[in-house]
C-alpha angles and dihedrals in degrees: 000000000000122000110232127231087252092061095041093050092046091054092045092048093048092046087054091048091049093048093059107087095201128144090218136065114273119232122233088233089064092050092044091053096046095044098033093234122144111264092221090052091051090050090057093047095046092049088060093041091052093046089053095047099249094117136020126213142208120208128215133023110354089018130135140117138303134181112271089215131024116277091251089059098045111090124204088235089058090055096047094047091047092059092044095250114163114244096176124099098212129081091213118115112224093215093053128080088216123091128223091279092054094253130116115270131017125317115245094258097038096115091049093053093042091053091047089053090053091051092049090051093047091050095047091045090057095049115081133195087252090056089053093048094046094048095243095133100079112097097015092118095068141256128008093261092060092043092053090048089051091055088069089066100046 
């Protein structure tokens, strides 16, 4: 499973939004400038985030966006799912009778990849924007042996 640019940028933009302790909505232009993300790309992402209830918005002068829920109640999984990022580790489509190899039935490792997708979702659902901002994410995966193994894939 590879997180797409869409998912990465959505998390970065919302972390930026959450880090600003303002009593006003934040414009996408501000986020775009700070994070060096295309304004038009942010507009597309925030339209999905707003539609899915992750952010709220105010139109007009003085308008912008704000988190719909506090950062400690906004999970990374919520963000990724809102922008249609794929959290599953299989290429199989549940509505199809074909597996990830294009054949009928399940591929030999289907259950492994399905379970991995569930674990990824559970992990991302437990991590909030606040956890990211406060640096509480490092080490959540487990012991040092697993962390050093994970460094190979970064």
